[in-house]
BALOBA-1460 file (C-alpha; in Angstrom, 3 decimals):
// residues 258
<rec num="1" residu="m" x="88.337" y="187.407" z="11.469"/>
<rec num="2" residu="s" x="91.202" y="187.333" z="13.747"/>
<rec num="3" residu="a" x="91.101" y="189.443" z="16.702"/>
<rec num="4" residu="g" x="93.710" y="192.815" z="16.156"/>
<rec num="5" residu="t" x="92.192" y="196.851" z="15.869"/>
<rec num="6" residu="l" x="89.493" y="198.622" z="14.341"/>
<rec num="7" residu="t" x="88.439" y="201.649" z="13.509"/>
<rec num="8" residu="t" x="85.012" y="203.077" z="13.126"/>
<rec num="9" residu="v" x="84.335" y="206.229" z="10.750"/>
<rec num="10" residu="r" x="82.280" y="207.764" z="13.529"/>
<rec num="11" residu="e" x="81.583" y="207.942" z="16.775"/>
<rec num="12" residu="t" x="80.083" y="204.666" z="18.148"/>
<rec num="13" residu="q" x="77.970" y="203.840" z="21.167"/>
<rec num="14" residu="v" x="79.694" y="200.985" z="22.719"/>
<rec num="15" residu="m" x="76.551" y="197.757" z="24.035"/>
<rec num="16" residu="t" x="75.720" y="194.910" z="25.222"/>
<rec num="17" residu="k" x="75.470" y="191.294" z="23.858"/>
<rec num="18" residu="n" x="71.357" y="192.317" z="24.829"/>
<rec num="19" residu="g" x="71.579" y="195.432" z="22.605"/>
<rec num="20" residu="d" x="70.928" y="197.663" z="25.047"/>
<rec num="21" residu="v" x="73.985" y="200.531" z="24.984"/>
<rec num="22" residu="i" x="76.723" y="200.895" z="28.144"/>
<rec num="23" residu="r" x="76.310" y="203.247" z="30.650"/>
<rec num="24" residu="g" x="77.903" y="205.547" z="33.300"/>
<rec num="25" residu="t" x="78.001" y="201.786" z="36.137"/>
<rec num="26" residu="w" x="79.206" y="199.301" z="33.329"/>
<rec num="27" residu="n" x="83.110" y="199.040" z="34.657"/>
<rec num="28" residu="h" x="85.417" y="199.191" z="31.705"/>
<rec num="29" residu="p" x="88.825" y="199.404" z="32.670"/>
<rec num="30" residu="d" x="90.922" y="200.683" z="28.990"/>
<rec num="31" residu="k" x="89.593" y="204.418" z="29.426"/>
<rec num="32" residu="d" x="92.016" y="204.864" z="25.943"/>
<rec num="33" residu="a" x="90.113" y="203.289" z="24.282"/>
<rec num="34" residu="w" x="86.569" y="203.995" z="25.783"/>
<rec num="35" residu="k" x="84.577" y="207.268" z="27.032"/>
<rec num="36" residu="m" x="81.994" y="208.221" z="29.417"/>
<rec num="37" residu="k" x="78.998" y="210.981" z="27.293"/>
<rec num="38" residu="a" x="76.374" y="212.100" z="28.300"/>
<rec num="39" residu="g" x="76.659" y="209.180" z="30.060"/>
<rec num="40" residu="v" x="76.932" y="206.252" z="27.854"/>
<rec num="41" residu="a" x="80.236" y="204.891" z="26.386"/>
<rec num="42" residu="v" x="81.395" y="205.766" z="22.680"/>
<rec num="43" residu="i" x="84.591" y="204.773" z="21.388"/>
<rec num="44" residu="n" x="86.257" y="207.554" z="19.251"/>
<rec num="45" residu="a" x="85.985" y="207.873" z="15.234"/>
<rec num="46" residu="n" x="89.243" y="206.720" z="13.465"/>
<rec num="47" residu="e" x="91.395" y="205.596" z="16.857"/>
<rec num="48" residu="p" x="92.175" y="202.545" z="16.858"/>
<rec num="49" residu="i" x="91.013" y="199.863" z="19.689"/>
<rec num="50" residu="s" x="91.371" y="196.372" z="20.129"/>
<rec num="51" residu="y" x="89.184" y="193.767" z="18.350"/>
<rec num="52" residu="t" x="88.540" y="190.701" z="19.854"/>
<rec num="53" residu="g" x="88.032" y="188.678" z="17.347"/>
<rec num="54" residu="e" x="84.581" y="188.359" z="18.674"/>
<rec num="55" residu="t" x="80.998" y="189.103" z="16.004"/>
<rec num="56" residu="m" x="77.382" y="188.051" z="16.863"/>
<rec num="57" residu="m" x="74.468" y="189.183" z="14.999"/>
<rec num="58" residu="f" x="71.941" y="191.496" z="16.644"/>
<rec num="59" residu="q" x="68.401" y="192.745" z="15.207"/>
<rec num="60" residu="n" x="70.243" y="191.718" z="11.915"/>
<rec num="61" residu="r" x="72.566" y="193.534" z="11.930"/>
<rec num="62" residu="e" x="76.646" y="192.334" z="12.418"/>
<rec num="63" residu="y" x="78.455" y="193.825" z="15.904"/>
<rec num="64" residu="l" x="81.635" y="193.839" z="16.794"/>
<rec num="65" residu="g" x="83.929" y="192.820" z="20.110"/>
<rec num="66" residu="v" x="85.550" y="195.478" z="21.985"/>
<rec num="67" residu="g" x="86.582" y="194.322" z="25.200"/>
<rec num="68" residu="h" x="84.657" y="193.754" z="28.021"/>
<rec num="69" residu="d" x="81.532" y="192.545" z="26.257"/>
<rec num="70" residu="g" x="80.844" y="195.784" z="24.810"/>
<rec num="71" residu="f" x="80.486" y="196.046" z="20.870"/>
<rec num="72" residu="v" x="79.856" y="198.415" z="18.343"/>
<rec num="73" residu="n" x="77.276" y="198.087" z="14.696"/>
<rec num="74" residu="a" x="79.373" y="196.553" z="11.571"/>
<rec num="75" residu="y" x="77.954" y="199.997" z="9.747"/>
<rec num="76" residu="t" x="80.530" y="201.832" z="11.490"/>
<rec num="77" residu="i" x="84.100" y="200.266" z="11.356"/>
<rec num="78" residu="a" x="86.095" y="201.845" z="8.315"/>
<rec num="79" residu="t" x="89.474" y="199.511" z="9.045"/>
<rec num="80" residu="l" x="89.584" y="196.094" z="10.321"/>
<rec num="81" residu="n" x="93.227" y="194.873" z="11.299"/>
<rec num="82" residu="g" x="94.640" y="197.990" z="9.531"/>
<rec num="83" residu="k" x="92.449" y="196.756" z="6.168"/>
<rec num="84" residu="n" x="89.561" y="198.741" z="3.797"/>
<rec num="85" residu="t" x="86.167" y="196.897" z="4.696"/>
<rec num="86" residu="f" x="83.124" y="196.707" z="2.691"/>
<rec num="87" residu="m" x="79.253" y="195.725" z="3.794"/>
<rec num="88" residu="l" x="76.411" y="194.121" z="0.968"/>
<rec num="89" residu="n" x="72.791" y="193.860" z="1.673"/>
<rec num="90" residu="h" x="72.280" y="190.722" z="0.148"/>
<rec num="91" residu="h" x="73.487" y="187.719" z="0.792"/>
<rec num="92" residu="s" x="76.810" y="187.506" z="-2.136"/>
<rec num="93" residu="y" x="78.934" y="185.152" z="-3.855"/>
<rec num="94" residu="i" x="82.493" y="185.831" z="-4.765"/>
<rec num="95" residu="y" x="83.376" y="185.197" z="-8.730"/>
<rec num="96" residu="n" x="87.085" y="185.099" z="-10.481"/>
<rec num="97" residu="k" x="88.103" y="188.022" z="-12.996"/>
<rec num="98" residu="n" x="86.376" y="185.639" z="-16.053"/>
<rec num="99" residu="g" x="82.587" y="185.602" z="-13.545"/>
<rec num="100" residu="k" x="83.293" y="182.722" z="-12.334"/>
<rec num="101" residu="r" x="82.073" y="181.601" z="-9.366"/>
<rec num="102" residu="i" x="84.323" y="180.716" z="-6.341"/>
<rec num="103" residu="k" x="82.967" y="178.355" z="-4.363"/>
<rec num="104" residu="n" x="85.766" y="178.430" z="-1.811"/>
<rec num="105" residu="f" x="87.297" y="181.422" z="-1.171"/>
<rec num="106" residu="h" x="89.013" y="181.214" z="2.029"/>
<rec num="107" residu="g" x="87.102" y="179.039" z="3.539"/>
<rec num="108" residu="q" x="83.374" y="180.323" z="2.782"/>
<rec num="109" residu="k" x="80.791" y="179.626" z="-0.450"/>
<rec num="110" residu="k" x="79.398" y="183.341" z="0.666"/>
<rec num="111" residu="l" x="78.902" y="186.658" z="1.844"/>
<rec num="112" residu="l" x="76.469" y="187.466" z="4.507"/>
<rec num="113" residu="k" x="73.547" y="190.225" z="4.165"/>
<rec num="114" residu="n" x="74.913" y="193.073" z="7.228"/>
<rec num="115" residu="c" x="78.785" y="191.724" z="7.770"/>
<rec num="116" residu="i" x="81.733" y="193.391" z="6.646"/>
<rec num="117" residu="f" x="85.020" y="192.150" z="5.418"/>
<rec num="118" residu="t" x="88.132" y="193.710" z="4.727"/>
<rec num="119" residu="r" x="89.255" y="194.160" z="1.072"/>
<rec num="120" residu="d" x="93.354" y="193.964" z="-0.008"/>
<rec num="121" residu="v" x="92.729" y="197.266" z="-2.560"/>
<rec num="122" residu="t" x="93.369" y="201.272" z="-1.851"/>
<rec num="123" residu="d" x="90.584" y="204.317" z="-2.680"/>
<rec num="124" residu="k" x="91.541" y="206.635" z="-4.574"/>
<rec num="125" residu="e" x="90.377" y="210.244" z="-4.156"/>
<rec num="126" residu="g" x="88.128" y="211.330" z="-6.218"/>
<rec num="127" residu="k" x="84.105" y="211.033" z="-6.719"/>
<rec num="128" residu="g" x="84.349" y="208.219" z="-8.988"/>
<rec num="129" residu="k" x="81.615" y="206.104" z="-11.179"/>
<rec num="130" residu="y" x="81.055" y="204.848" z="-7.089"/>
<rec num="131" residu="y" x="82.319" y="206.605" z="-4.247"/>
<rec num="132" residu="y" x="81.932" y="207.619" z="-0.525"/>
<rec num="133" residu="t" x="82.492" y="210.027" z="1.419"/>
<rec num="134" residu="i" x="84.697" y="210.445" z="4.534"/>
<rec num="135" residu="d" x="84.946" y="214.123" z="6.355"/>
<rec num="136" residu="g" x="84.555" y="215.900" z="3.151"/>
<rec num="137" residu="t" x="86.547" y="213.796" z="0.480"/>
<rec num="138" residu="n" x="85.385" y="211.943" z="-1.444"/>
<rec num="139" residu="y" x="87.403" y="208.241" z="-2.550"/>
<rec num="140" residu="t" x="86.701" y="206.215" z="-5.304"/>
<rec num="141" residu="v" x="85.734" y="202.651" z="-5.389"/>
<rec num="142" residu="p" x="87.691" y="200.674" z="-8.426"/>
<rec num="143" residu="s" x="84.929" y="198.463" z="-10.176"/>
<rec num="144" residu="k" x="85.121" y="196.211" z="-13.027"/>
<rec num="145" residu="t" x="82.570" y="195.266" z="-15.800"/>
<rec num="146" residu="i" x="82.578" y="191.222" z="-16.830"/>
<rec num="147" residu="k" x="80.491" y="189.951" z="-19.337"/>
<rec num="148" residu="g" x="78.163" y="193.634" z="-18.843"/>
<rec num="149" residu="k" x="77.952" y="193.605" z="-15.217"/>
<rec num="150" residu="t" x="80.233" y="195.905" z="-12.879"/>
<rec num="151" residu="y" x="81.724" y="194.391" z="-10.335"/>
<rec num="152" residu="f" x="84.448" y="195.614" z="-7.338"/>
<rec num="153" residu="k" x="86.973" y="193.417" z="-6.332"/>
<rec num="154" residu="i" x="88.276" y="192.529" z="-3.091"/>
<rec num="155" residu="g" x="91.170" y="191.208" z="-3.387"/>
<rec num="156" residu="d" x="92.946" y="187.771" z="-3.920"/>
<rec num="157" residu="g" x="91.849" y="187.383" z="-7.099"/>
<rec num="158" residu="g" x="87.457" y="187.902" z="-5.440"/>
<rec num="159" residu="y" x="85.340" y="189.800" z="-7.033"/>
<rec num="160" residu="v" x="81.998" y="190.848" z="-5.798"/>
<rec num="161" residu="k" x="78.769" y="192.252" z="-8.156"/>
<rec num="162" residu="a" x="78.649" y="195.699" z="-7.238"/>
<rec num="163" residu="v" x="75.039" y="196.202" z="-6.929"/>
<rec num="164" residu="n" x="74.936" y="193.943" z="-3.816"/>
<rec num="165" residu="f" x="77.518" y="196.816" z="-1.830"/>
<rec num="166" residu="s" x="76.389" y="199.240" z="0.760"/>
<rec num="167" residu="r" x="78.759" y="200.392" z="2.510"/>
<rec num="168" residu="a" x="83.283" y="200.833" z="1.597"/>
<rec num="169" residu="n" x="84.767" y="201.881" z="5.452"/>
<rec num="170" residu="g" x="81.401" y="202.748" z="6.844"/>
<rec num="171" residu="s" x="79.978" y="205.285" z="4.771"/>
<rec num="172" residu="w" x="77.223" y="204.504" z="2.571"/>
<rec num="173" residu="i" x="78.468" y="203.409" z="-1.524"/>
<rec num="174" residu="y" x="77.095" y="206.829" z="-3.725"/>
<rec num="175" residu="t" x="76.828" y="206.045" z="-7.627"/>
<rec num="176" residu="t" x="77.137" y="209.093" z="-10.377"/>
<rec num="177" residu="e" x="75.412" y="207.000" z="-13.004"/>
<rec num="178" residu="p" x="71.352" y="206.303" z="-13.414"/>
<rec num="179" residu="i" x="70.449" y="204.535" z="-10.728"/>
<rec num="180" residu="t" x="66.535" y="201.933" z="-10.459"/>
<rec num="181" residu="i" x="64.655" y="203.425" z="-7.342"/>
<rec num="182" residu="k" x="61.370" y="202.127" z="-6.552"/>
<rec num="183" residu="m" x="57.792" y="203.996" z="-5.526"/>
<rec num="184" residu="m" x="57.105" y="203.932" z="-1.917"/>
<rec num="185" residu="g" x="53.370" y="205.367" z="-2.337"/>
<rec num="186" residu="e" x="50.961" y="206.060" z="-4.828"/>
<rec num="187" residu="d" x="52.374" y="209.971" z="-6.010"/>
<rec num="188" residu="n" x="52.978" y="212.681" z="-8.477"/>
<rec num="189" residu="v" x="55.186" y="213.424" z="-11.719"/>
<rec num="190" residu="i" x="56.810" y="217.356" z="-10.167"/>
<rec num="191" residu="r" x="57.673" y="219.646" z="-12.549"/>
<rec num="192" residu="l" x="61.538" y="221.756" z="-11.665"/>
<rec num="193" residu="n" x="60.580" y="225.652" z="-12.193"/>
<rec num="194" residu="g" x="63.939" y="227.214" z="-10.888"/>
<rec num="195" residu="k" x="63.876" y="226.732" z="-7.030"/>
<rec num="196" residu="k" x="60.356" y="226.086" z="-7.062"/>
<rec num="197" residu="y" x="58.093" y="222.838" z="-7.845"/>
<rec num="198" residu="t" x="54.883" y="221.910" z="-9.500"/>
<rec num="199" residu="d" x="52.227" y="219.018" z="-8.952"/>
<rec num="200" residu="t" x="51.275" y="217.445" z="-12.423"/>
<rec num="201" residu="k" x="48.123" y="214.871" z="-13.446"/>
<rec num="202" residu="i" x="50.569" y="212.077" z="-13.990"/>
<rec num="203" residu="k" x="50.643" y="209.500" z="-11.519"/>
<rec num="204" residu="l" x="53.095" y="207.151" z="-10.427"/>
<rec num="205" residu="k" x="51.585" y="203.916" z="-8.526"/>
<rec num="206" residu="a" x="52.691" y="201.799" z="-5.633"/>
<rec num="207" residu="d" x="55.578" y="199.307" z="-6.075"/>
<rec num="208" residu="q" x="56.615" y="200.891" z="-9.370"/>
<rec num="209" residu="k" x="59.908" y="200.903" z="-10.722"/>
<rec num="210" residu="l" x="62.120" y="204.200" z="-12.126"/>
<rec num="211" residu="v" x="65.017" y="204.787" z="-13.798"/>
<rec num="212" residu="v" x="66.798" y="208.412" z="-13.042"/>
<rec num="213" residu="d" x="70.013" y="209.744" z="-13.898"/>
<rec num="214" residu="r" x="70.205" y="212.501" z="-11.479"/>
<rec num="215" residu="l" x="69.098" y="214.156" z="-7.675"/>
<rec num="216" residu="v" x="68.783" y="218.346" z="-7.139"/>
<rec num="217" residu="h" x="68.963" y="219.424" z="-3.218"/>
<rec num="218" residu="i" x="66.912" y="223.066" z="-3.349"/>
<rec num="219" residu="k" x="68.234" y="224.176" z="-0.445"/>
<rec num="220" residu="s" x="65.732" y="227.099" z="0.437"/>
<rec num="221" residu="l" x="62.486" y="224.302" z="0.318"/>
<rec num="222" residu="d" x="65.340" y="222.478" z="3.321"/>
<rec num="223" residu="s" x="63.128" y="224.190" z="6.304"/>
<rec num="224" residu="e" x="59.450" y="223.124" z="4.919"/>
<rec num="225" residu="d" x="58.893" y="221.464" z="1.894"/>
<rec num="226" residu="p" x="60.679" y="218.261" z="-0.280"/>
<rec num="227" residu="a" x="63.754" y="219.164" z="-1.322"/>
<rec num="228" residu="l" x="64.920" y="216.379" z="-3.135"/>
<rec num="229" residu="f" x="64.062" y="215.635" z="-6.492"/>
<rec num="230" residu="y" x="65.125" y="212.047" z="-8.742"/>
<rec num="231" residu="h" x="65.070" y="213.618" z="-12.241"/>
<rec num="232" residu="i" x="63.629" y="210.218" z="-14.237"/>
<rec num="233" residu="k" x="65.424" y="209.670" z="-16.767"/>
<rec num="234" residu="g" x="64.230" y="209.673" z="-20.992"/>
<rec num="235" residu="t" x="62.441" y="212.970" z="-19.992"/>
<rec num="236" residu="k" x="62.907" y="216.205" z="-20.552"/>
<rec num="237" residu="n" x="61.608" y="218.216" z="-16.861"/>
<rec num="238" residu="d" x="60.042" y="214.819" z="-14.521"/>
<rec num="239" residu="w" x="60.814" y="214.685" z="-11.683"/>
<rec num="240" residu="v" x="59.836" y="213.065" z="-8.012"/>
<rec num="241" residu="m" x="60.222" y="213.479" z="-4.569"/>
<rec num="242" residu="a" x="63.465" y="211.768" z="-3.185"/>
<rec num="243" residu="e" x="60.903" y="211.140" z="0.077"/>
<rec num="244" residu="a" x="58.975" y="209.204" z="-1.735"/>
<rec num="245" residu="v" x="60.685" y="206.581" z="-2.953"/>
<rec num="246" residu="t" x="63.457" y="203.766" z="-2.211"/>
<rec num="247" residu="t" x="66.001" y="203.556" z="-3.911"/>
<rec num="248" residu="v" x="67.007" y="199.100" z="-5.288"/>
<rec num="249" residu="n" x="70.134" y="198.929" z="-5.375"/>
<rec num="250" residu="f" x="72.499" y="202.407" z="-5.391"/>
<rec num="251" residu="q" x="72.591" y="205.348" z="-3.961"/>
<rec num="252" residu="m" x="72.442" y="208.564" z="-5.984"/>
<rec num="253" residu="g" x="74.230" y="211.519" z="-4.418"/>
<rec num="254" residu="v" x="73.441" y="214.724" z="-5.033"/>
<rec num="255" residu="t" x="74.626" y="215.737" z="-9.326"/>
<rec num="256" residu="e" x="73.070" y="219.758" z="-8.231"/>
<rec num="257" residu="e" x="72.573" y="221.976" z="-5.900"/>
<rec num="258" residu="r" x="70.181" y="224.957" z="-6.676"/>
């Protein structure tokens, strides 16, 4: 990626090449881009700063250079050189509109996990099938179904399988569609009654996969007990605690508050 500017979706710490937080003793003449907060160098959200074109990988995450040997985590980057961004959670091939793999897309055979790339796509306001949220506003990520599978358009005729994406413009991508989750350990099926829940004797096994279609947040349980519950698709009132699972593909946004 060529040098230019970047913005972050939230206030972000500046790191060294060794992955250390940059503190007050660091020599950083570009004070308009960086500031010190509690003795740590940070950059402000939504403010364009210089991008040097440098990248590095640290603990399997990509970082982008912002000058003076400083780097910021690609997870937080909203725009790069004025364009929207995507981040992947898997190495991914690029396909054309007919689902045929493109073997050379701007010099790349595939896009890499935990690395960001720009996209020539505009996201509309509103909560569509796939969406992300910035400062309380939802934005829909355009999608296309090709041969029964969902893809996201990245521009210039390129498409990538939607299940391989984790972030858009530095924010988590959510879906309103059913998702597949996996149990982290053994747990019981839950029954919900209004703002209360009870355990059943139905056991769920570690690594068991489930399809869920709703995510309910019970506000009154926030302080002491689990507050988020997934509804198991195809059942009347079978639920599982959100803290007991890991998502296999997309995350699901809260569909109901109680």
